[in-house]
N, C-alpha and C positions, 0 to 999 in steps of 0.2 A: 562754767563752763567745767571740763575734768579735763588734768594736768600732772600727765602719769608719771610713771620714772621708773628705769630698769635697773636690775642689778644682775651679777651673773648671780645661778644655778646649778651650783655643778661649774664640770667644767667645758659641759657641750651642750649648756639652756644657759637662752633669761627665761626672767621671769621682771610680766608690764604689771607693775600695778596701779589701779585707777581706784583705790578709793581702801577702807579699810575696817569695813560693813557688810551684813548681809542688806541691801535695796534694790531693786527689782528697776530705778536704773540705773545704775552698776552693773550689775548682772545683764542687763538689754546689752549696757554701751562693750561691755565682755564678751561679749555674743557677737554681736555685731564689727567687734574689731579683730576676734578669732576668724567672723568668713571670712571676711577682704582677706585679713594675713594671707592663710588659706588662697586669696584666686590670683595676689602679686605671682605665686611659684616661685616664693626666693630662695636661689643658689646651693643649694646646702641646709635650707632645712627641710627636716624628717619629719616634723610634726609640729599642733600646734593646738593646744588645748584651751580650753575657757576654763574657767572657775566664778567663783560669787562675786568676786572682785578684783581679778586678775584673771593673768593667758599668760601661759608657761608657752617658750618657743625652744624644743632641740631644737637640734643645727647635727651635722656630721662635719667634726671638725677636719676630717681626711680630705674635707671636699677643701681646702682652702695650702693656695698657696703656703711653701717652709715659708718659716720667718713670717708667717701673716700672724697679730692675733686674733682669733675667728673671733674671740665675744665684741673687739673694739668694733670690727668687721659687721663683723650680721647685728651688731646694735644701733648701729651708722644707722642698715640700712632698711632697719625696723625701723627706726627716726621719722627717715623719711619719706616711708610709707603710711604709716603712723598721722603723716601730718595733713594727711587728703581725708579720712576716716573723723580721727578723735573728737569730741564735738557737736557730732553733724549725728542728727538721727536716720541711718540710710531705711529705704523703704526694704523691708524681711515681707519675704514670699509667705503665706501661710496659711499650710495644706491642712484639709479639717483634723480635727485633734486625732489621733490614736486613743481608741478604746482596749480597753485595761479591763477585760470579765476578772471578777473577784468574788468568792464565795466567802462572806463573811462571817467570824469568827464558829464559835464549834471550836473542831479540836485543825481547822484552817486559824482562826482567829482568840488564840488561846488567852490572853489581855484584852480583850474587847470587853472585860465585865468588866476590869481596871480603869480604860478608860475614861466611861461611862462612869462608873466609881467619881470620877478624879476631881472631872468636869461636871459629875450634877446629878447628869440627861439621862436617860434613857439607850438602853443599848440601841433599838430601831431611830431614834435620833442618832445618837454617834453615823452610824452608817450614812444614813440620809446625808448629813452634813459631810461629810468625807467624799460623798459621790457624786454632789450635786456641783460641784465648785469645777471649773474649768485651769490646769495646772499647768505649768511650764516649765522644765529640765530647764533646770539652772545650771546641771553639769553633771559631771560622769563621775564615781567615784568611788572612792575605799576599795573597791573592789572590778573591774574588768564589765560594764554594765550595767554600773550600779546606778540610777538615777535618783538626782537629791532634783524634788521637786518641788517648786514653789506655790504661792495660795489657799497652804491649807491654811480651812475657817480658826478663827483666832478661838473663837473657845473647845478647840479641840488641840488644843495645844500641852500638852501633854510629860514631864519632866520621862526620859530613859529609865531604865530599869536600874537600880541600884548594882545586881547582879548579873553582867552580859551574858546570854547565855550561850554552851560552847558548841552550837548546832544549831543553827537557823535555818530550815528546809527551803529551795530554791520554790522564787518564785512567791515570798510572803511578801503583805505587804503593810504596812509596819509605817509606824510615829514614834522621832525623834525630837522634843521639842516644840519645833516652830513649824517642823518639815517633815514630808514623806516621803514615803522614796519608795524602792522593791527588790526584795535580794538576785540579784543575779541567777546565782549560785548557792548551790550550800555553805554556806560561814557562819564564823562567832559574831553574836553578835545582844545589841542590848537596849536596841528601839523596844517598843511593844508590836507585837503583832498582835492587827485586828482582823486580815482575813488571809487570800493566797488566791494567787493566777494560774490558771491551766498555761498561761502562753511562757515561752523560754525569750529571756530577756537578752538571753548572752549563746552565740555559739561559734565557736573560732568558723566556723566548716563556713561560714553563711560568706557573702559576697562583703554584705555589710552584719559584723556579729556582734554590733549593739543591736540591739531593738527600735532603743533612744538614743537623741541625738541631744546636745543641750540646745535650744528655741523653738525645741517641741512640743506641740500644746497637748495635751491628755490629757482623757475622764477615763475617771473609774463605772464600770457598768455591773450592776449586783447582780451576781447567778446562783442557784442550790448547787448543791449538792453531783445531782444529777448532770446539769448543765454541768458543769466544772470535770465531771465524769468525761463526760460525751467531749465536749471541748480537749483536753487534752489525750484522746483515743484519736 
């Protein structure tokens, strides 16, 4: 049974802590709770965002009457809403996984050989082990649209680079420790680059700017450089 705690996060947000570790069950609970709180449409709540083992609730302090302690008010309403969902596994719709085409290695995956060497396996096996699992988007963070994916093969766990790059191309698929993810835009970063996708993961002009959302399932599909150019075009 999960016993959550609530704490202030600045003057217009609160943090619901469900645990303090990366754990599939805790992450599922955070995503379920986030979905449920959004469905309640609580007055004053602007955004609900899950992380690995917590949920951030951002609210508009101007939505509360003068003299009202906004944090106390929203905390109490969140607690009442949580009583209906925390510790209960909710049925979640499971649409087909989002397929992410990836051109592995070469100029797109500058660290692929290093990952293979660290893991003591061949490059082809790294690609196969990375593309075989079905991943779950645990959370979005770091930058808008950056998906932290859980489900990476244990054999591929590789430490981050000692010296981060100042520029990582948009669409880069990378490994950082026990996680894999995709850079949504050109950013600095220290994860090891193993490939690149032609898909645009974040576009503020779209109705839903982020291609991937917490709880979605993801699969990677290896493609060659010609297919990369074709899909990007």
